[in-house]
Structures are given as structure tokens and as C-alpha cells.
N, C-alpha and C positions, 0 to 999 in steps of 0.2 A: 504493499500499499502505499509505504514512503515514497519507494522507487517512482510509482506514479504519480505521486505530487510533485515530485522534483522536476519532471520530463512536463508538468502540466504548468508549472507554477509560472512560467514566463509570458505563456498567453492572455491578449487580451477578450475577454471574453465581454458580452452584453449579452441582452436577452433575444438578439439574432445576431446573424452576421458570422464571420468566415471564422471566428473564435470560437466560439460556439460547436459551429461543424466542424472545425477539426476536434476539439475532444472530445464531442460526442461520438466520433469514428475512432477516436482512438480506444473508447471504451468497447465499443462493436467492434474490434478486433478481440479484445479481452474476452469477450462473451457475445460470442458471434446469436445468441437468441435474442440480443437488444435490436430492434429493428427501427429505422427511421419514422416517424410522421410528422407530416407538415401540413402547416394551416397557411395560407395565402396571408399577404399583406393585405389591408382593409376589409377582412373577413369579419363578420359580426359574430362576437358567439357570446352569449350571453347578454351581458350590459355593458362588455367591453367589444374593443375592435382592434382589429391585432395590428400593430403598426408596421411603419415601414421596417423596410430592414435596414440597419445599421453598418455601417465597416469605416476603418479609420486606419490611413497608410501612416499621417505623420504629424507633428505639432510640436510648437517648442515658443519660448518669446525669447524676443530677444533686446538688447540694448548696446547701440552703438557696433554691430555688428558683430555682436558675441553671444552665442546663447546662452539665456540664463536658466532658464529652465526646458526642458529635453524630451517629448513623449519616449525616447527612445530608451531612456534613462530609468523610469519608471512610468509604465501606460498606468496607474493612477493620475496621473501631471493632468487628465484631459478629463473633465466633464462626462460621465458615459453619454452618449447621444450628442454631443456638442453638434451645433450645426456647421458648415464651411467658414472659415474667415482669413482675410487676408489685407490686413489694413494695419495702417501705423496709425496709436493714439497715444495719448497723454496718461501717465499715473495713474490720475483722478479717475479714467473711465476704464481705464485695466483692474483697480482695484471695486469697479462696479461688477466686473466677471472672474472675482478670485475667491476662492474657497482656501479656509484654513481651517484648523483646530486649536482653541485656542489653550484648552487642556492639555493636549500631547504635541508642545509648540515645534520638536523635532521630528512630525511625522508627516505625511500625507493624507489629507483626508479622501473617504471616497465619496464621490456624489453623484448622481444622475440627475436628468431629465428628460423621461421617456416619453411624456405625451405632451409636453409644451416645447416648442422651439423656441432652441436658446444657445448659448455656448459659452463655455468658464474654462478657466483651467484652475484646477487646486495644488497649492504649493505649504512649505511648511510654515506654519506663522512667524517662524524665527528669521526666516530667507525675508517674508514678505514687510519686518519692520526694518530691515536694510534696504528696501527699494528706495531711489530718489527718484526727486522728480525730473522727467526726460519723455525723449518721444521712443515709445514702445513701439517693437515690428510684432503683431500676434498673427500666427497662421497655424490653423487646422486644416487637413486635408483629408475630410472627410465625405461622407455621402449619404444619404440619405433615399432610397429608392424602392419601388415595387420589389417583394422578396419572397421569403418566409421568414414564417416563426417553426424552429424544427423541436421536435423532441427524438428522446428512443423509451421504446417499453417492452417488456416481454411479458411473455406467460408461459410457465412452467404448467402444464396438466398435470395434476393427481389423481388419485380412483376419485377422489373425491371432488366436486364443482365447486364448493364453499372455497373461499379465495386467502388470504394473507398478502397484503398489500406493503409493499415495503418502495415510499417515494425518496427523492434527495433532487439536489436543484442546482444545474449549470447555468450561473448567469453574470457571475461577477468577474474583474481582471486579477490581478495577483495578488490574491490572500488568499493563506492555504489552509486555516481551520474553519472561518465561514464561506467559504468557496470551497476547497477541493476535500476538504476529508469528506463528508459527504457522499462525495460518489463513489469515491476509494474504497468506502466501508460497505456501499448498496452492492458494488461489484467484487467485492471478498466474498461476501455472503452468497451472491449468485454461484460461483467459483463452489463454494463449500457444499450449498445445498445439491448442486447436481454431481459433485464428487461423494459424498456421504450417503447423496437415497438419490440412486437412476431411478427410482418409481417413487414420488412419493405421495403421502396421504394425502397432503392437502393439496390445491393448487397454488403459486406465488404468481402476482403482478409485479411488477417492477416496473418506476417511471423515474423518468431523469430529463429536465426541460428546464427552462427560465422559472424561477419564484414567481406567484401570483399570476402571471396570463398564463403560462403553461399551463397549473391544473386547472383553471378556468378553458381553457383550451381542449385540455383531453377528457375532461369532464362533459364535455359539449358532446363527448363522440362516442364515451364509453359508461355516462351515467348509468344507463339502463341495466345492463348486467354488473357492474358494482356495486348498485344497490342492491341486488339481487344479491350476489355471492359473496360478496364483503364480511367476514367476521371479526377482522382484525387488521388494525395499519400501523406501519411505521414509516414518521418522516425523520430523516437525520439532517441534523444540524447541526455544525460547530462540533464535532466527535473527536477532534486529532489531539486533546491537550490532556495534561496530567492532574489536573486539578479539581473537576469536582463531576461529578454522576447525575445529569438531571432529568426531570421529567417535567414538560409540560401536558398540561391533561386534557383531556375532552374536555367539552363543555359542563356536561356534569359528573365527571368521573366514574361513569359507572359502566363503560364497556367491559368488554374483554382485554383491549391494548392496555388499559389501564392498570388491572391485575396484573398483565403479565410483564409490562415493561418494572412496577412500583414493586412487583415481587423480584425483579430481578436486582436491584438495585441498593432497596432500600435498609439492609444492612451496614454497607457500606458508612461508614464514618462522615463524608465527606457530598453524603448523596443528600440532593435540592429536590423539593417539588415546587410545582409552580400552578398557579388556574391557568385557565384557556385565555383570562384576560390579560395576562402577563404576556402571552405569546406573540408569536410577528411573523413565523415562517409561515409553509404551504398548510399548516393546519384548519388556517382560517377558513380555507376554499373548503379543504376535505371535509369539514365539521361544520362547513357553512349549514342553518338553518333547513332551506332546501336540498341540500346534499345531503347532510348528517350521517358521513360515515364514523364506523367506530375506529378513529385513528387519534393517534398521541404522537408528539414530537420530540426525537431522544436526543440528548444534546449532552456533552461534557459538563463544561463549563455554557452554559446559554449566552445564545446571543444579545449583547448588548450588556451583559455581567462582566466581560471581560475587558482590560482596558486598553488593548489594542484594537479593538472590535471596530471594523472599518477604516482600519486608518493602514496603511503600508508597514507598521508593525505585526500587522498578522501575517507574520510569515513563517519559513521552516524552524525557526527557532522557538513556534510556538506548537508548534505543530509536532508528533512526536511519533516513532516507532511503538512505542512502549502502550502512549497514549490512543491508539490506534486501536491494537492489539487490547486493549482494557474492552475497547468499544464491543469489537466484533467478537468478545467473550461472553459477554451483555446477552446478545445478538443472539449467536451462536444457539445458547443453553435455552433462549426462549424456543428457537427452531428446534431442535432435539427434544423439547417438552410435549412440542404440537404433534411431532413425527414418532414419537415413543408412544402419544396417548393422553390428549390432556385430560382424560377423565377416570382415576384411579378405582376399582372397585373392589371390596373385596368379597375372599370366593368361601370364607366361610361364615357361619354365624358364631355369634357373641367373638369371645377373644381364641385367636389362633393359639396353639400349643406352639411359641415360638424355641422353647428347650429342646424337642427334639427336633427342630432345623436347624441346632446350631445356631440361633440366632438370640437365645437368651442366656443369660448365666445359667448354672447348673445348681449353686448355690443361692441360696436367698439372704444377701448380707444388706445391714442398711447401705452401706457404700454402695449398693449396686441400685440403688434409687434412685441415685441423684447423675449417674451414667448419661452425659448429653448423648451416645451415639443411640442407646436404645429409649431414651426417652424423646429423640425424633422418631424414633422407630414405630413407637406406640401410639404418639400423639396420627401420627399420618394413617396409619391404620382404623383411627379414631372416626377420623371426617373421610374416607375412601369408600364412597355412599355412590361412586358412578353419577353422581350429580354435580359434586365440588369441583371446580380444574385443580387443577396441580397448584396453577396459579393463587387459588383463594384458601386451599391448604397453606402454603406458605406464609399466607401473608398472618391465617388463622394462627398459625403453629409459631409463627415469629421467627423463622427460616431462610437463609436465602434459597433461592430456588433453586439453584445448582446443587446444594446439598441433600434436598428434598426428593431431585431426581436421579441423583446417586442411590440414595435409600431405594426408591422406588421400583427402579429397575432388579435390585438386588429382592426386592420381595416380590415383584414378576417372576423372578428365576425361581424362587423357592416355592411357587404359587400359591402364595398370600394372597396376591392380587394381580387380577386381570388388568388390559389396557382397554381402554373404551374410546371412542372416537367422537367427537361434537358432530 
């Protein structure tokens, strides 16, 4: 995952254009199941219209023949969707088209203007303070033309039509955690499902596209089947750092997705939970009132809650292989729980005789009553009625999902539990 991110980091992405196409193509080569879907510019989708396709080749600000800001040095220097410009202006006018981040004076902010025609540069606040009066040449070689909004999606068909939906977004330029960690995790999970489960029990739908407008376009095409088949969904955003584990809940915090993700992270000391109203990623579309899919957003540190967010400081120092692996482990445990059978069911009336199966102590001593592994075993059995999901049980007995799953497998092996599927 970290190698993918390093290769893709320099590319200038937006909600449309060559950078987005290049990134989608990169992942489609890793997972050929991902297929491209396109929506023409100016197509009406629900309350929105697909914007014109934006591309940029070059941009700079010059003073006395010397470039003081150069797009080629950092693609955050130009406001996303800036219209082309080539003129000489005063410092006063330049500052009207300049963005900085005063809280992080040595970083370049990320700014866009997708639906209003404008142009601007983004620079460090420390640099802005050093600008002197003079005639500045501003140049942006960009284009806004009819083209396409492009996304990739895959559907791995399982024994059951019930779908688990996984989403992330590709629309930001060179920011590592906010942009590339999610798509990297999605593709690693897709590789894992294919290798571990050649025939899945559930179907898996995966989506990559620009944030906000991408899900709106996708839902305009696939809403009916998704409403019918989706039982659980996860949106990945900012999953590459090592600071926290975070869940942005669904609107009422009552879906299978809420329980699944919460059961996988709640025992971490650095786990954080957020109300739906604290969100800001694609969960806004997938959980909107007329859509209402059972989906939550998974982050390590939530977007907006780490200081480097939406700046040039969101770089390869923030995202690490360890952070990505931690996120992979969380989602892997959820996938494994679904595929093993999300509804544990007891096979024996009353308590089973665990001793004769070598699953309990041969002698009854006081200290045995406090053995954590035995307590987990007995507590799991106490709630395995074939109706409680493994996620419900993990939360009820206050045990991490991974530990409950391992115990579940052991009890199935000893024929004390059987697997049921949703």
C-alpha cells in the first residue's frame, strides 16, 4: 500500500481530468475487476449537474522575470478548477486571488472552486508576508471543456446477493492521508477477498470516484440494486496515520455497519466515535434521507481533526505502512467475520460440557473462575442464539471482534457452535 501511495502522490487529481483517469487506471491494473464508468459533462444527476472536465498543464507567478510560485514544484499551488489566466497585475489584485493558512504559516493550503468560475493561487502565509509591491505576472495554463466524470467500480458476486459495500474517493492532488490512503486500503482489501475467498458467501461492491459528485452520480445509476441488496457499507477516508481509530456513525447509529466497525475498534485506547453530524465525506450521500444505505465512515484520525489536513503537510510523513496495516487489520477482521458466518448459533441445549472437549479446566479452583479466555468462551456461548451477530456479541461482552472471532472458530471446530449467515 505504501508503495502505491508513493507512486501516485505526485499526480494532480481533481473531480475530473487526466490525473483522476491516471489514478483510476493505476488501480484497475492492480484489480482488473474494477471497471470504468463515465458520466458526460453537463449531465443532470439528481439535484446536481456533472461539471466540465478540468485539466491543468502549468502555472506560475513571476516577479521581475523570476518565478516565485511554480505549480511544477507543488500542485497545491493552484486552486482546483482555476480558469486560465495570463496577465500582469498589482500586488493588491494578486492578494485578492491568493489563499493561505494562517494556522500553519509554512504550509500550502488546499482550495477548490468546482462550481464557480474563478482562479487563484495557494501559497504559504510566511511567503505572503514577504511579498512586496510590484507588477506580478500570473499564468495558469488550464482548460474547462466538455468531457467526463469518471469512476471505477467492481462487483464480486457471492453465494448470496446480499452486498457489503466499500467506498473511497479519488479527487485530491498531492495529499497522502486525505487522498491516497483510502483507495490504497480499498484495493488491498479487494486483493485480500479474492485471494482468501475465491467464492465468497456475500457479494462485495466497491467504488472509487471523486468525493461528493462521484457518489451522487453512482447512486443515480445503481441506487435501486444497492437499496435492495446492501446490508453493510464502509467509506474509507484518512486511514493511513498511526494516531487514532475513528468511526463516523450512520445517522441513527443502528446499522450493521455501525456495530461491525465499532466492535472492531472500540477496545483500542485511541478509538474515537463521531456522530453523523460530525462527518463530511461520502457518508453524507450514501446515508442521505432518500438513500439511507447502512454505511459508516472509517478513519484513523478523522478528516479535519489532524493539523496537516488539507495542506501540503499531509504528506508521506503522515502516512506509514504501519498505519495502513492497522487499518487493513480492522477491515480484514470484519470481512472474516462475515465470511465465517456472522450469526453464531449454539448446537446444545443448556451449557455444553466444555471439559470433555478440553475447553475447560479439569479441576474446579477459584482462580479458574477469573480466567479471561474461559470467560470469553462462556460469554460468547451465552449470546450465541443464531440471532445476535458476532458484532453484537463482541460489544455486549466487551471483547474485541478479533478475539471473539478466534473463539468462535474454535467452538465451531469443536461442534459447540455452528455458523449461520445473514
